[in-house]
N, C-alpha and C positions, 0 to 999 in steps of 0.2 A: 189969655196967654197962648201964644201959638206954639205948636209942637213941630219941631223940624224933622227931617228924614234921618237915616242912619249916618252916623258920623264915622270919623276915622276910628274912634275908640270902639264903636259897635262892630265895625268890620273886623277889627283885630280880635274882638271877642268871638265873633262867629268863626273866624279862621282857627282860633285856638280850639274851639269846640269840635270843629271838623277834624283837626289834627288828633285830638284826643280820641275821637271816634275811630280814626284810621289806626291809631296806636292800639286801641282796644281790640279792633278786629285782628290786627297782626298778632297780638299777644294770644288771642283766642286760637288763631291758627297754629301758633307755636305750641300752645298747650295741647292741641289736638294732634299735631304731626310730630311734636318733640324736635322739630328742626327750627334752626334759627331763621332760615330763609329757603324759599323755593328755588332760588337762582343763586349761581355762584356770585353774581354781582352783589346780592344781599349779604354775602358773608364778609365782604369787605377785603381787607388786606390779607386774610387767611384763605382766600379762595385758591391760591396756588398750592398751598399745603393740602387743601381738601382734595384737589384733583390728584395730587401725588399719592395721597393715602388711598383714594378709591382705586387708582391703577394698581397699587400693590395688592390690595384686597382682591381685585379681580384676578390677578395672576395667581394668587394663592388658591382661589376657588377653582381655577383651571387645573392646577397641579393636583388638587384634591380629587377632582374628577378622574384624572389619570391614575392616581393612587388607588381609588376605589376599584377601577378595572383591573389593575395589576394585582391588587390584593386578592380579589376574587379568583383570578386565574391561578395565582400561586397556591391558594388553598386547594383548588381543584387538582393542581399538579401534585401537591404533597399527598393528597388522598390517593391518587393513582400510584405514586411511588411507594407509598406504604403498602398498597395492595400487591405491587410487584415484589416487594421485599418479603411480605408475608407468604406469598406463593412459593418463593424460593426456599424460605425457611421451612415451610411445610414439607417440601420434598427432602431437604437435608435432614430434618428431624426423623423422617420415616426410614431413611437408608440404614442406620445401624440395626434396625429391627427387621430389615427386609428378609423375606423368606422366598425360596425358590419353589413356588407352586404355580404352575402355568395353567391358563384357561384354554379353552378351545381355540382361541385366536393366537395362542403361542406367547402370551404375555402374562406377567404376574400382577397381583393386585397393586403392588407398588408402582408398576409401570402404568397401570390405569390411573393411579393417583397423579403420576407425573403428567399424563395426558390432560387430566382435568386442570391441573395447575398451569399447564401451558396455555390452555384456553383462557384461563383467568388472566395470565400475563399479557397475552396478545390483545385481549379486550381492554385492559388498562392502557396499553400503548396506543390504542385507537380512541382514547378519551378526547371529547370535543368540548371547547369553550365557545358557546354560541354555535356558529357554523365553522369554527376553526379546529383543526386537529393539532393539539398542542405538542405532539411528539414528531411532527413532520418537518421541523426546521423552517426553512424559508418557503415551504410549499404547504401552508396550512389548509389549503383547499383540497389536499389529497390525503387519503387514509394513510397512516404511517406504515402499517404492516398487513401482510396477507393473512388469510385465515389459517387455523391449525390444519385443516384437511388439505388445503393447498400446499402448505409448507411441507407436510409429511409426504403427501402422495403426488404432488405436482399437478399441473393442469395440461391435459392433452400431451403434446410432444415435449412440453417443458418439464424436465425431471425435478422431482422433489427430493427431500433429504433421504428417504428410505432407499431410493435408487442409487443415490450417491454413496451411501454407506455400503451397499451391496458391491458396487464397482470397486470401491476402495478396499474392501475386505479381500476381494479376489487378487488385487494388485499386491497387497501386503502379505498375504499368505503364500502366493505363488502356486504354480502347478503341483509342486511336490508337497505342499502343506507345511513346509519347514520355515516359513517366514522369509523366503528368498535367501536362505542360507544353503551352502553346499557342504556336505559332510563326507569327504572322500574316505576311501579305505585306509585302514591303519598302515603305517610303515614301521618295519622293524629291521634293525641291523645288529649284527653281532659285534661285540667289543673286539678290538684288535690293537696290538702294539707291535711296531716293526722297527728294529734297530737299523740305522743307516750309516752311522759314523764310526763304528768299531774298526780298529786297525790291527787286531791281534793276528799273530802268525799262526799257521796251522800246526796241529800237533805233529811232532817229528821226534824220532828216536835219537839218542846220542850217537855220534859217529866219531871215532878216533882213527885217523889214517896215517900210516907210516910213510916215511919219505924215501925209503930204500927200495930199489928194484930187486925183487926176490927171484927174478928169472935166472936160468942157467947162465953162468956156471956157479950161481950162489949155492953155498953149502954151509949150514950153520955150524958154529963151533959148539953149540949146545948151551944149555942153561935152563933157568926157570922164569916164568912170568907170574906175577901176583895180579890177577885180574878179577876185580870185584870180590876179592877175598878168596878166590879159588887159585890154588897153585897148579900151574900148567908146566909140565916138563917137556923140553924140546931136546931131542937126542942129537948128538953130534952128527954132522953130515946131512941133516935134514934140509931138503930143498923147500921152496916156498909153499908148495902144496902140502908137504908133510907138516910144516909149521901150522898151516890153516887147519888141517885135520886134527892135529894134536889139541889145538884150542877147542874145537867143536866137540871132540870126544870128552875132554875134561868137563865141559859145560853140561853135556848130556848126563854125566855121572854125578853132577852136583846135587846136594841135598835139596829137597823140595823147599820152595820159598827163596832160593838163591836168585838174585837179579842176574839173569842170564845175558850173555853176550854171544853174538854170532860172528865168526871170522870169515872173511872172504878176500879174494884177490881182485883188484880192479884191472882195468885194461893195461895199466903200466906195471902190472905185477907187484903193486904195493899192497901191504897188508891193511885191510879195513876191518875195524872192530865196531860192531853195531849193537846198540842196546836192544833188548827184546821188544820194548814198546816205549811210548812217550813218557813213561814213568821211570824208566831204567837209565841210570847214568853208567858211563864206562870209566871205571876207576883203575888206574895202573899203580899198584902199590910199590912202596920202597923195597919190598922183599924181592923184587925182580933183579935178575943178573944184569949188571950195568952193561957188560959187553954184548949180551943178547939184545938189550934195548937199543944199543948203538947200531948193531948190524940190521935191526928191523926198522930203524928210523923212528922209534918211539921214545917217549919220556914219561917219567912218573907224573901223576896228576889225575884230575877228574874232568871228564867231558860230560856236561849235562844235556839232557834231552830238551826239546822245545815244548813247553806246555803252559798252562795258565799261571803256574807258580814261578816259572823260571824266566819268562820273557818280560822285557820292559813294557810297562803299561798294563800288565796283567793284574792278578790278585795276589794277596799274601796269605800265607797259612793262617788259619783261624778266622778269616773273614767269612761271612755268610751271605746267602742269596735265597730269598723266598719268592716263589711264583705261585699265584693263586688265580683260579678261574672259578668264580662263584664260591661254593663251599669246599672245593678241592684245592689242596695246597701241597706243594713240594718244597721242602726246606733242605738246603745243602750247606755243608761246611767245607771250605776249601782247605786242602792239606793232603798229606800222603798217608795219614793214619787210616785205621780200619773204618770203612764207611764214609771216608772223606773223598772229595773230588779234586783232582788236579789237572785233568785234561778236558778238552771240549767233548771228546767222545764219552767220557764218564758223565759229564754234565748232561749231555743229551740222553744218556741212558736213565739218569735220575728224573729228568723232565718227562720222560715217557710214561711215568706213573700218574700223570695228571689225568683227570676225567673232566668232561664238560668242555673239551677243546684240546688244542695242541700247543706245545711250546718246544722250541728247538733253537740251538745256535748254529749259525752257518760255520761249518768247519774250516772254511777258507779264510774267514775274516773275524769271526766271533760275534757278528750281529745276531741279537736275540729277537725272535718273532714269536708272539703269543697270540693265538686266535681262539676266541670262544666259539663253540659249536652251535650255540643258540643265542636268542636275544635275552637270556636270563642272566648269564654269568658276567659278573663284574671282574675285570682283570686288575690285579694289584701286584706290584713288584716291591719287595722289601729286602731287608738285610743290611749288613754293614758294607758290602761291596757296592761301589757306585754303579748306578744304572748306565752311566755314560761309558763305562768299560765295555758294555755289550751294545753300544750304539744307540741307547734309548734316550730320548729327550724328555719323556714323561714316565711316570711310575704307576699310572692307572689309566684305565679305559673302560668306559661303561657302554653297554649296548644302548640302542635307541629303541623306544617303544612309543610311537607318536600317534596321538589322536589330534587331528586338526579340524578346523571349521572355518569357513570363509563366506564372504558375501558373494552373491551370484554375478552381479554386474557392477563395474565401476561407475560411480556417479548416479546410481539409481536412488530415487527418493523413497522407495518403498521397502517395507519389511524391517527386520531386525538390523541394527547397525552395531558392529562389534565395538565394545568399549574397553574391556580388559579381561585378563585371565589370571588366575592365581591357584596355588595348590599348597597343601600342607604335607604332601607325601615327601618323606625324607629321601634325598637323592634325586628327586624329580626336578625338572626345569621347565620353564614356560617361555614362550615367544609371544610378545605382546602384538596387538593388531598392527599390521604393516602391509605395504604393497598396494597394488591396484588391480583388481579389487582386493580389499583387505582380507587377510587371513590371520589366525592365531592358533597356537597349538600348545599341548602339554606333552612332555616326554617323561614317561614314568621311569626311565633309566633301567637299571638292572636289579632293583630290589622291589619286593612285593610291598604294596601299601599295608599299613596297619589298620585295624578296625577303627573307624572314626576319622580317618584321613579324608580330606575333601579336595575336590577340584571345583573351582568356582568360575563360571562363565558369566560375564556381565554384558548386558545389551542396552542400547538406547532404542526406545520404541517410537512410533510415528508421532505420538502426541507430546514427545519430549520427556516422558517419564523413563525411569531406569528400572531394570529387572536384573536380579542376581539369581542365576540357576546354580544351586549348591548341590553337587553330586557327592554322595558319601559312600566310602568303602565300608563294607560290612563283612564279617566272617559268618558265613552261613554254613549249615551242615554239609559235610562231604560224605558221599556214599560210595561203597564198593558193592556193586550189584552183581550177584551171581547170574550166570547165563549158561544154559545147557546142562545144569547139574541134575542129580537124582534121575538119571536115565535108566537105572536098574529096574528090573521088574517090580511093579508095585510102587514105583517112585520112591525108592529108598536109596541110601547112600551106597550100599553094596561093598564088595571087595573086602580087604582087611585094613580098615582105617588106621593110619599112623598118627603121630602127634602133629599138630599144626601150631604155628605161632602167630600172634597178633601184636603189632607194635604201633604206638602213636606217641607223639612227643611228651604228653603229660600222663599217659597211661603207664602205671607201674614205674614211674620215674624215667620213662623212655626205654626201659629194658623190655625186650620181647616177652610176651606172656605165652607159656606153653600150655596147650590144652590137649589132653590125651584121653578124654572120656567118650569120644565118638565111637559108635558101633555101626556095623554093616546094616542093621535094621532101622537106623535113624531115618526119619522123614525130614523134609525141610523144616517142619515145625519143631520136631524134637531136637534136631541139630542146632537150630537157632536158640532154643531154650537152654541147651547145655552150654553153648558159647556165652550167652548172656549171663548165665548163672556163674560161670567161672570168672568172668570179668567183674561181676558185682561183688564177688567174694574176696577180691584183692584188698589188702590193707588200706590202700588209698582210694578204694572205690573204682568204678569203671571209667572215670574221667569223661563221661558223656558218650562212651563208645558202647553201642548196643548191636544186637543181631536180631533180625525179625524175618518172618516168613512173608514174602510178598509174591503172591501168584505162584507159589510152589518153588520159589527160589530164595536162597539166603541173601539178605542184604545187610551189610555192615555199615553202620552210620556213626559219624562223629558229630554230635550236636554242637560241639565247640568249634567246628570248622577245621579240625586238624586232619592231616593226611594219615590215613590208616593203611598199613602195609601188612600183608599176610605172607607167611612162609611155612616151611616145614615139609612134610611128606607130599611130594608132587601128586601121586595118584589120588590121595585124599583130597587135595585142593582141587584137582580136576573134577572129582565126584561132587564137590560142593559147588561147582560152577565157577571156580577161580583158576582156570588154566593159565599157563605162562602168558604174559601180556595183559592179564586182568587180575593183578595181585596188588594194585595200589588204588586207593580211593580217589577217583578223579571226577565223579559226578557231583557237581556243586548245585545245591538247591538255590532257586531264584530268591532274591530278597522279597520280603513281604510288604515293605513300605515303598512309597514313591521316592524317586530320585536317589535310589541306592543301587550300587553295583557290587556284585559278589567278588570277594578276593579268591581267585582261582588257585589251583595247585601250581600253575606256572605263570610266568609273566605274560606269555602269549594269551592264555585263557583269561587272565585279568584284563588285559588290554581289549580283548574282544568283548568282555562284559561291559567295560567302560564305553567302548564305541557304540554298542547297542543302546546303552542308556542315554548317551548324548542324542542319538536319533529319536528315541521315544520321548525323552524329556523336552527336547526342543520342539518336537511336534505338538506335545501337549501344551507347552507354553504359547506356541503360536495360535492354537485353537482357543485359548482362554485369554491370557493377558494381551497378546498381540491383537486378537480380534476386537477386544474391548477398546484398546488404544486406537485401533483403526477407526472404529465407529465414532469415538470422541473427536479424532482428528478430522474425519469427514464432516462432522457437525461444525467444527471450528472453521473449516474452509468454506462451508456453506454460509454461516452467519457472519463471517468476517468479510462479507462482500456487500456491495451496494452499487448504485449506478456508476460510480467512479472506479470501483474495484470489482471486476468480474469474479464470479465463483470459480475456484480452481477444481478441475475435474481430471480424472485419470485419462491419459492419452491412450485410448483403446476404442473398440476391441482389437485384438484380445486384451483382456485386462490382467490376466495372471502372469504375463511376461512384460507388461509395460514398465517403463523406467522413468517417465516424466509426467508432469501435470500440464494441462492446457487450460486456457480461459474458456469458460462456458459462454454461450451467447444468449441473447434474448429469445432466440428461436428454440433453443434446446434446454435451457435451464431457468427454473423459476427464480425470481428475485423476491426474497422475503420482505425486504425493506423497500417501500415505494415512495418514501418522502424525499426531501432534498438532501443531498449528500455532498455539500461543498467543502472547500478546504478550511473554511473558518471554524472557529469553535462553536459548539452547539449553543452555548449561552448567548452568543452574539446574534443569534438569528431572531431574537425578540428582545427589544430594548424599549425603555420608557424613561422620559425625564420626569422626575418626581420633585424636583427642586431646581432652582436656577443653577445650582452647582453640582447636582447629583443626577446620574443616570444609572438605572439598574438594568442588568442583563438577566433574562430569565427564560431564554429559549431552550428547547429540548429536541433531541433527535433519538429515535428508537434504536439507532445503530451505534449508540455510545457503548464503550466497553463494559460499563456497569450493567447494561441490559443484554449485550451479546453473550457474555460468559454464562449467566444462568440460563438464557434461552437455549444456547447451543447444548449445554449439558443435559438440561431437562428434556429437550427435544430428542437428543441421542438416546436417553433412557426410555423415552416413549416409543422410539422408532424401531429399536432392535427387537427381533422376535426369536423364539426358541422352539425346539421340537422335543417332544417326549423321548424320541429315539436317540437324541444327541447325548452321548455319555459325557461330553465336555460342557454341556449346557450350563450346569450349575457353576462350574469353574469360571466360565465366561461371564455369567450373570454377576457373580461376586466380584470379579475383576472390574466389571463396568460400574457396579455400585461403589466400589472403593474409589474409583477415579472421579465419578460424579460427586461423591461426598467431599473429596478433597478439593475439587475445583469450585465447589459452592462455599468453601471456607473463606477465611479472612487472610488471603495471601497478600504478603507485603508487595507494594508497588503496583497493585492492580486496582483500577477504579471500581468502586462498589456503589450499590444503590444508595447506601448511606452517605457517600461522598456527594452524590447529586442532590440528595435531600439537604445536605449541609450547604451546598451552593445556593439552593433556593431559600434555605433558611436565612442565609446572609442577606439575600435580596429582601426577604420578608422583614428582617430586622431593620434594613435601611428604610423600607416603606413605613414601618411603624414609627421609626424615629422621625422621619420626615413629616409624617402625619401629626405626631405630637408637637413637633416644632412649628408646623403650620397653624395648629390650633392655638398655640401660645402667641404666635406672631399675629394671627388674625384678631385675637382678643385684644392685644395691645394696640394694634392699628385701629380697631373699632372704637376702643376707648378714646384714643387720641382724636379720631374723627368725630366722635360724639362730643368731645370737649370743644371742638372747633365748630361743628355744625349744630350741635344740640343746645338746648337751653335748660337751666335748672328749673325743674317743675315747681318746686315750692316757692322759689323767688318769683317765677312768672305768675303763679296764682296770686301771690301777695300783691304784686304790681297790678294785676288785673283787678283785684278787689279794691285796691286803693284808687285805681284809675276809674273804676265804675262808680265809686263813691264820689270822687271829684267831679266826674262827668255828670253824675246825677244832680249833684249840688249846683253845678254850673248851669245845667239845663233848667233846673227848677228856678234858679235865680233869674235866668234869662226869660223864662216864661212869665215870671211874676212881673219882671220889668216890662215885658211886652204888653201887659194888661194895664200898665200904669198910665192914668190921665189926670187931668187937673181935678176932675171931680173926685176921682178915687183918692188922689193925693190929699185933697182938702178933706 
């Protein structure tokens, strides 16, 4: 039996075995790589999806790389910001406990702390991420800030902060040290009222004139005249002269108090009857002989004089008028009774009793003029008579006692700027800042301030802060100091001492106290003791009035600040050292507290005390608060500058008279910030896309407001120095501490370091969210890709096992068949 070669069936079997082997190899590859295919072609219809999925995963991987870089930089930036904030808080926390104890360098321990924290802040602002300075904006290859030493002291000709503060201080304080203010001498005027519209007629006596010519051949038929109640007999045959003489003779013999009339003949020989004065009427009574009246050309009736009561527009009986100058007052009642006033002459006589000035009516028209003799008396017009009757448009007039203060130059940017002025002094008035340059003033008027009254001056300082200078009136002790007393041998009083009196408003109810116990042998010590003992023995006590021996002279003092007046026996007062002219306590003790002015015995003295206090208090305020504000402002101007905004400097020298600021240059002024200073926002200087739809901005510039403000204030605190000999040093130090502490606070509307941290925190949140979203997306895409490219391991292993079994059986069968021959078969 012949055996043929491989047939079709055998070839198919071989092919099937080869396919199974290839399938087994591919399954083993899948099991090893966990991938369905090594090529996209092997994936089949899902190859487009696979490419898309791998592209998305690659994009996510790229974003994740960017996120890692941004996240690391943000963490570094937040660390630097936290260090900056901690440094500022360290200084702020130390300020309330700051003490003024300066070292050899002229600075306190708190200032040394500020210097150290300034170093710390500048170091944080020069933080690098890799080779990039993260606070330099778009110039990350440049350091952001200069060093502390360079900023404070400058470099070569380029000035630093200390020099700028020195120049600004000179400009703000000025040559006078008054903060560029001018305090002129006080001005005082006396009160005055002047009538201008009165139309009163002058005082004039009553005049009755006959109509008949009594010249020759006139001869009277005789008769009687009833004239002001006096009977005048006219003999028959009397000519005109005889009639005249008869009337004058009868008047001369009239009883005292009779309103007299004078008779005369005018140029036409007419009889003229004239009252004795402007108060006397001419009354022709009914008892007169009618024929006599006819021949004289007279008639019965009364002719009145011209005076205040009788003329139209005058006054009426019973009306009153009061005129006062300060404490002196004259009150008159108009009328014809005893002590009353009816004429302008009588009114002037009454007004002559006024003290502290003068008052008089013009006898030609009745205009009243009142003038105080000093700047103390207030003029007041009162009563029931109208002031207009005497030509007055006002009923009061106060003197002026003015203290003024003004800026030195219009438009100057330096020194104090006037803000407002106020006072609680009754009767005083103020003028608010006005004019160019501005001035303001207070007029104390004509009344003395009371203890506790205030004058408040308000100023704006260079750094924008405000200061109120409150000046308080105080009643300090007043003294009457003996001078030249006890000149007798052995320094005793000598002579034959008489009684003396001592008077003060609250001593003994204001009633003078009489002391009669002094003897010729009294020394200044024993005389003082006797006077003090007498005052202390009063029922109400001595009201604070005492007598002491000071250097061999008697000194009377009122601790209550009242005016003490001595009187009595002049030789005794002379011997005690109180001659005429030195018998009123006028020596006022100076106040013991700051910003107080003593109430003097006169308005002029009080005004002088206030003026002196304005000078000293403004000077002190200039050397303390103004100097501190000047240092802070100089630091603001230094740190609010960069490449695009030059440092502002005083236009000088000379600096103490400068009025403007100029731009510093690269040649003469140091720039503390050396990074990029473009117009864009700081955050936009560094951006990164962390997602197809999200870009984060995380740039920083060291010249942001959040950093400038603490840097400027801490640098100012570190830069200012003090001297042990400076009596205002502590005040300036405390003013500086107060300002720095306030400026390092949480002022509304000002960017803070926390705000920058919040900005970066927002970027960090976006980064974190994107990272989490990418992780989730990557897992989802990877799972989907695995479902497309991957193979189920258990199923593949089962298939391999089954395929191996099948292939093994097939190969074994094939091998057996390959050995089959007829012999074996049989």
